[in-house]
N, C-alpha and C positions, 0 to 999 in steps of 0.2 A: 535171556536178557543181556543186552550189551550196553556198554557205556560209550557215549559219543560226546567227547568234551566233558562238560559238566552235566549233560543230560543223559537220562536212562532211555535206551532205545529197545523196544520190544518188536521182534519181527512180526509182520502182518499175520503170518500163519499161526502165531500164538495169541493174536488179539481176537476179540469178539467183533463180529461184523456190526458196523453202526446200524442202529434201528432205522435211521433216516438217511437216505442217500445224500440229501442236501447238506448233511454235516461233513461230508468228505470234501476236502479242499485240494487234493492232489490227483491228477489224472491217473498216474500209475497205480495209486491205491484203489481208485474206482475201478480200473481195469481188473485188478486182482480180485476184488469182491465180486465183480460180475462173473469172472471165470469160476469162482467158488460156487456161486448160485447155479450156473449152468451145469456144473458137475453134480450138484445135489438133485437138480431136475432130472438129469440123465439117469442117475441112480434110481430115483423114484419110478421113472418110466420102466426101467428094467425090472424092478421088483413087482410092479403091478401087472405084469404079463402073466403071473401065476394065478390061475383061478382058484387054486387050493388054499389061498390065504384066508378065505372066509369073507363074507360080505362086509362086516364091520371094519376089518383091517383094510380091505380094498377101498372102502369109502374114505377112511382116514388118509391113506396114501394119496388118493386122488385129490382130496381137499388140500393136502400139503403141496402137491405139485402145482395146483392152481394158485395157491398163496405165493409160492416162489416165482411163478410166472409174472404175477403182478409186481412183486418186488424187483424182478429183473427189469421190468419196464421202467421203473423209476431209476434204477442204476444206469440203464441205457440213456435215459434223458439227461442224467447228471454228467455222464461222460461227454455227451455232446456239448453241454454247457461249459465244460472244462477244456473244450477245444479238441476233443477226440472224435472218433467215428460216430456216424449216426446209425447206431445199431438197430433202432426201431424201424428206420426206413429199409435197412438191409434185410431185416427179418421179415418185414412185410412183403418184400419182393420174393424172398425165399418161400413164403407161404403160397404165393401165386404159382411159382414154378415147381414147388415141392423139392427143390434142390437144397439139401443140407438142413432142412427145417426139422427141429426136434419135435415140433408139434404136428407134423404131417400125418401121424397115425391117430390123431385125436378126432373126436366128434364134438362139434360145438353145440352147447346147449344155450339156454336163455341167459342173458346178461353177460355173454362171453365165457361162461363156465365151460370147461372142456372135460370130456370123459376119455380116459386112456385105458388101453389094455383090457383087463378083465372088468373094469368099471363099465364098459360099454354093454356088458351082458347082465348087469345087475337088474333085479326086479324093478320094473317100472321104466327103466331107461330105454330098453328096446321099443316098448310101446310108445314112449314119448317121441322117439325119432321116426317111428312109422307114421304117427299122426302128423308130425311136422312135414315129412316127405309128401304125404297126401295133400296137405294144405298148399304146399309149394306147387304141386302138380295142378291143382285146381286154379291157383293164382295165375299160372302160366297160360292155362286155357282161357281164363278170364281176360287176359291181356288182349287176345285176339278178338274177343267180343267187343272191345272198346274201339276197334277200327271201324270208322264210318265209311259210307259209300264215297265220300269226298276223297278218301285216301286213294281209291282206284280211279278217280276221275269220272265216276258214274253220274255225278250231278252237275257236270260242267255246263250242260245245256239248259239247266233250270233257270239261269238268269236271263235267258233269251238272246244273249249276245252271239253265241255260236250258231244258234238256229237261224238268226237273222242273216249272219254272214254266209251261211251255207245256202240259204234261199237266194241271196243276191248272186252268189257264184253260179247257182243252177240257172237263174234267169239270164245271166250273161251268156252262159253256154247255149241256152235255148235260142236267144237272139242271134248268136253267131251261126248256129245251125240253120236258122231260117234264111239268113243272108246267103249262106253257102248254097242252100237248095234253090234260091232264086238267081244264082249265078253272080251274085255280088261279091262273093268270096271264092277265088279260083284256086288258091294254093292251100291244099288240105294240110300239108306238113307244117306250113307257116301258121295255119289256123290252130292246129293242135298245140303247137308250141306256145302260141299266144294265150290259148285257154289255160295251159298248164301254169304259165307265169301269173295270169290273173287269178287263177284259183288259189295258187300258193300264196300270193300276196294278200288274198282275202282272209286266209286262215291266221288267226292271232298267234303270236308266240307266247311262251309261258310268262314272259315279262309283261306283255300286254294284258293277259288275263289276270 
């Protein structure tokens, strides 16, 4: 404990962390408390890797880690409010890339609860995630069942527009062939080019359809 003017100053390391992050009014203090929480989470993750701790202790440590993760979230938000870095956004990006994320070894359960280390092998936990993986696999297969023939364009002719245009183009082709056979059309190359232009013009674009 130190005296600063007429005030008594206690180093943060000797103080108890505020129960509510919103009570902290200084950015440097908020950064200090966040670092403290990160150290505690890291220590907990290190401890829970030992399966010999026993089921009850493993569950307690896992619960404590999750509690501190929620607490860290609130300190991250408070730091941003005080003008500091947006740690929640940074950590979200790290979770996607797996780069430097202390939670990358965890398995997520319901409600955002995470299982670390030996907690992933606790009775009931493995079965829980096996069922979850099965549901996700079925859901992914079900997504393909929702694709209708319209997606592939199989029903484009059902409105009659394309069929009518195709019939018109074929009729024009037949008329030109008749004229050519009767000697009315002498330039075959020109006739073919005219047919191609007419046929392509008769086919609607995506915007038209």
